[in-house]
C-alpha positions as CSV (number, residue, x, y, z in Angstrom):
1,M,55.7,53.7,53.2
2,E,52.2,53.8,52.5
3,Q,53.3,56.8,50.2
4,Q,55.2,54.2,48.5
5,N,52.6,51.6,48.4
6,S,50.6,54.0,47.3
7,A,52.7,55.5,44.3
8,T,53.3,51.5,43.2
9,K,49.5,50.5,42.7
10,N,48.3,53.6,41.2
11,P,51.2,55.3,38.7
12,P,50.9,59.2,37.1
13,P,49.9,59.9,34.0
14,G,52.2,59.3,31.6
15,Y,53.6,55.9,33.1
16,V,53.9,53.9,30.3
17,V,53.7,49.9,31.2
18,T,55.1,46.7,28.6
19,V,54.6,43.4,28.5
20,S,57.0,41.0,26.8
21,V,55.7,38.0,26.2
22,P,57.8,35.9,24.0
23,K,57.3,35.3,20.1
24,D,56.5,31.9,20.7
25,Q,53.6,32.4,22.4
26,V,52.0,35.2,20.3
27,F,48.7,33.6,18.6
28,F,48.1,34.3,14.7
29,I,45.9,33.9,11.9
30,P,47.3,34.4,8.6
31,P,44.8,36.6,6.3
32,Q,44.5,33.1,4.1
33,E,43.7,31.6,7.1
34,R,41.8,33.7,8.1
35,A,39.4,34.2,4.5
36,K,39.1,30.3,4.5
37,I,37.0,30.3,8.9
38,M,35.1,33.2,7.4
39,E,34.3,30.9,5.0
40,D,32.8,27.9,6.4
41,L,31.4,30.0,9.0
42,A,29.1,31.2,6.4
43,R,28.9,28.2,5.2
44,H,27.7,26.4,8.2
45,R,25.1,29.6,8.7
46,S,24.1,28.7,5.7
47,L,23.5,25.0,6.6
48,D,21.9,26.3,9.1
49,R,18.8,28.5,8.1
50,C,18.4,25.3,5.6
51,C,18.7,23.0,7.9
52,Q,15.6,25.2,9.9
53,W,14.2,25.4,6.6
54,F,13.8,21.9,5.5
55,P,11.7,20.5,7.6
56,R,8.7,23.5,6.8
57,V,8.6,23.4,3.1
58,L,8.4,19.8,3.2
59,I,5.3,20.4,6.0
60,L,3.8,22.4,4.6
61,T,4.3,20.5,0.9
62,L,2.5,17.4,1.9
63,F,-0.2,19.7,3.5
64,L,-1.0,20.6,0.4
65,F,-0.9,17.7,-1.3
66,A,-2.6,16.0,1.1
67,L,-5.2,18.7,1.1
68,V,-5.7,18.1,-2.8
69,S,-5.7,15.1,-3.4
70,G,-8.7,15.2,-1.0
71,V,-9.4,18.3,-3.3
72,L,-9.7,15.2,-6.4
73,Y,-11.0,12.3,-5.0
74,I,-14.5,14.8,-3.3
75,I,-15.1,15.9,-6.6
76,F,-13.9,12.1,-8.4
77,W,-15.9,10.5,-6.2
78,P,-16.0,6.7,-7.2
79,R,-19.0,5.9,-5.1
80,H,-20.6,7.9,-8.1
81,I,-19.9,4.0,-10.5
82,K,-22.5,1.3,-10.1
83,Y,-21.7,-1.8,-12.1
84,S,-24.6,-5.1,-12.3
85,V,-24.5,-8.0,-14.9
86,Q,-27.1,-8.0,-17.3
87,S,-26.9,-11.3,-18.7
88,L,-24.3,-14.5,-18.9
89,S,-25.3,-17.0,-21.0
90,V,-23.0,-19.7,-21.7
91,E,-22.4,-22.0,-25.0
92,A,-20.5,-24.7,-26.0
93,L,-19.6,-26.3,-22.6
94,P,-20.4,-29.7,-22.6
95,L,-19.0,-31.4,-19.0
96,A,-18.4,-34.7,-21.0
97,S,-15.3,-34.1,-22.0
98,P,-12.3,-33.1,-20.7
99,R,-11.2,-30.0,-23.5
100,V,-13.7,-27.7,-24.0
101,S,-13.9,-24.0,-26.1
102,P,-15.8,-22.7,-24.1
103,V,-18.3,-19.2,-25.2
104,F,-20.2,-16.7,-22.8
105,N,-21.8,-13.6,-23.3
106,V,-21.9,-10.9,-20.5
107,T,-23.7,-8.2,-20.8
108,V,-22.5,-5.8,-17.9
109,K,-24.9,-2.1,-16.6
110,A,-22.3,0.3,-16.6
111,D,-24.7,3.6,-15.0
112,N,-22.5,7.0,-13.9
113,L,-24.1,9.2,-10.8
114,G,-22.1,11.8,-12.2
115,K,-24.3,14.7,-12.7
116,R,-20.8,17.3,-14.0
117,T,-18.1,14.3,-14.4
118,G,-17.9,11.3,-17.2
119,I,-16.0,9.1,-18.1
120,H,-13.6,7.9,-20.5
121,Y,-13.3,4.2,-21.0
122,K,-9.8,3.4,-22.3
123,E,-7.7,1.0,-24.0
124,G,-6.9,-2.0,-22.1
125,G,-9.9,-3.3,-20.3
126,S,-10.5,-6.6,-19.8
127,V,-12.9,-8.9,-18.6
128,S,-13.1,-12.7,-17.4
129,V,-15.6,-15.3,-16.1
130,L,-13.9,-17.7,-13.3
131,H,-15.3,-20.7,-12.0
132,S,-13.7,-22.5,-8.7
133,G,-10.5,-19.6,-9.2
134,I,-10.0,-22.1,-12.8
135,S,-10.5,-19.1,-15.6
136,L,-12.6,-20.4,-18.8
137,G,-13.8,-16.9,-21.2
138,N,-10.9,-13.8,-21.5
139,G,-12.8,-10.7,-24.0
140,A,-12.0,-6.8,-24.4
141,V,-13.7,-4.5,-22.6
142,P,-14.5,-1.6,-25.6
143,S,-13.3,2.0,-25.4
144,F,-16.1,4.7,-25.7
145,Y,-16.8,8.1,-23.4
146,Q,-19.8,8.1,-21.3
147,R,-21.0,11.0,-20.2
148,P,-22.0,11.8,-16.9
149,N,-25.7,10.9,-15.1
150,N,-25.7,7.7,-18.3
151,V,-26.7,4.3,-18.4
152,T,-24.3,2.5,-21.5
153,F,-23.9,-1.1,-21.6
154,L,-21.2,-3.3,-22.1
155,R,-21.1,-6.2,-23.5
156,A,-19.0,-8.8,-24.8
157,V,-18.1,-12.0,-26.0
158,L,-15.3,-14.3,-23.9
159,N,-14.1,-17.3,-25.3
160,H,-11.0,-19.4,-24.1
161,S,-9.8,-22.7,-26.8
162,E,-9.2,-25.6,-25.9
163,I,-8.9,-25.6,-21.9
164,Y,-7.9,-28.8,-19.9
165,L,-11.0,-29.7,-17.5
166,S,-10.5,-31.8,-14.5
167,K,-12.6,-34.3,-13.9
168,N,-13.4,-33.4,-10.3
169,F,-13.7,-30.0,-11.4
170,R,-16.5,-30.8,-14.2
171,Q,-17.7,-33.4,-11.1
172,T,-18.7,-30.3,-9.2
173,L,-20.1,-28.3,-12.0
174,M,-22.6,-31.3,-13.0
175,K,-23.8,-30.4,-9.3
176,E,-24.3,-27.5,-9.3
177,R,-25.5,-27.5,-12.2
178,K,-28.4,-30.1,-10.4
179,Q,-29.3,-28.0,-8.3
180,G,-29.8,-25.4,-10.5
181,K,-27.1,-23.1,-8.3
182,V,-23.8,-22.3,-10.3
183,K,-21.6,-19.8,-9.1
184,F,-19.1,-17.6,-11.4
185,V,-16.8,-14.8,-10.9
186,L,-16.3,-11.9,-13.3
187,N,-14.6,-9.3,-13.5
188,L,-13.7,-6.6,-15.5
189,K,-10.9,-4.2,-15.6
190,A,-10.1,-1.3,-17.3
191,P,-8.2,2.2,-16.9
192,L,-10.7,5.2,-16.7
193,R,-10.4,9.1,-16.4
194,F,-12.7,11.1,-15.2
195,K,-13.7,14.2,-16.8
196,L,-15.4,17.3,-15.3
197,G,-15.0,20.8,-17.3
198,F,-11.5,21.3,-18.3
199,I,-10.1,19.1,-15.2
200,S,-9.1,15.3,-16.5
201,M,-7.6,12.5,-13.2
202,A,-6.8,8.9,-14.7
203,A,-7.3,5.7,-12.4
204,R,-8.0,2.2,-13.1
205,M,-10.8,0.8,-12.0
206,K,-11.3,-3.4,-11.2
207,V,-15.2,-4.9,-10.5
208,S,-15.5,-7.8,-9.1
209,C,-19.1,-9.9,-9.6
210,D,-20.0,-13.2,-7.4
211,V,-23.1,-14.6,-10.0
212,M,-25.1,-17.1,-9.5
213,M,-26.7,-18.6,-12.9
214,N,-29.4,-21.5,-12.4
215,G,-28.1,-23.3,-15.1
216,L,-25.4,-23.6,-17.9
217,M,-27.5,-23.1,-21.0
218,V,-27.9,-20.1,-23.6
219,D,-30.8,-18.8,-21.9
220,S,-30.1,-19.8,-18.5
221,E,-30.4,-17.3,-15.7
222,I,-29.1,-15.2,-13.4
223,L,-30.8,-15.4,-9.3
224,S,-28.4,-13.6,-7.2
225,Q,-24.8,-11.2,-7.9
226,D,-23.3,-9.1,-6.2
227,C,-20.9,-6.6,-7.3
228,D,-17.3,-4.9,-5.4
229,V,-16.3,-2.0,-6.9
230,D,-12.4,-1.2,-7.2
231,V,-11.7,2.4,-8.1
232,G,-8.0,4.0,-7.7
233,L,-7.0,7.6,-8.0
234,R,-3.3,7.9,-9.7
235,K,-3.2,10.3,-8.5
236,R,-2.3,12.7,-11.7
237,V,-4.3,16.2,-12.6
238,K,-4.4,16.7,-16.3
239,F,-6.1,20.2,-17.5
240,W,-8.0,20.5,-21.4
């Protein structure tokens, strides 16, 4: 018995065991289907690689963009520009009539403190004078180039044809004129282009000055002023 069991478990050399499997259980993939499966697998691998690299490339791009923006902001530092109102005279502003056509003559001092950066004042700049939120005069800022470390005086005539002033507004102006403290707001806006060597960068400048006058006359003087300068770089660099 032991010999028979041993012979059954360990067939002698050359003994062949045949296993029959039903045809409906044979798993067969046609060549065309195999090619499609391999193509899908290759596509998925490619997509996986793209998904792995895309966040890295995006982070690197954002980092380089922030680095370049920071360097350019330091180069074209807006604090190198200062503005102040040198004079503001008022004409044709009679408070007895509700309909007036006032005229303002304004001179603004633009001080470019940058030692190497020039400033192009492009066309499209404007300057306006307001009181209590009401526009009393508008004018244009001339286009010009300001050299580095230079002081330029901008002169403009602001006017407004046939505007209506309410009774309360005229009474407020009369009261301030009597007190010798008339407060105006002067707004100046202009598109700029900073230039350093062969590199230039576009910007938008906004200046808002609170100006206290001692009257409403042509020879009225400025008692005090406070100017706020906002220069927004536009992230557009030009090499020329």
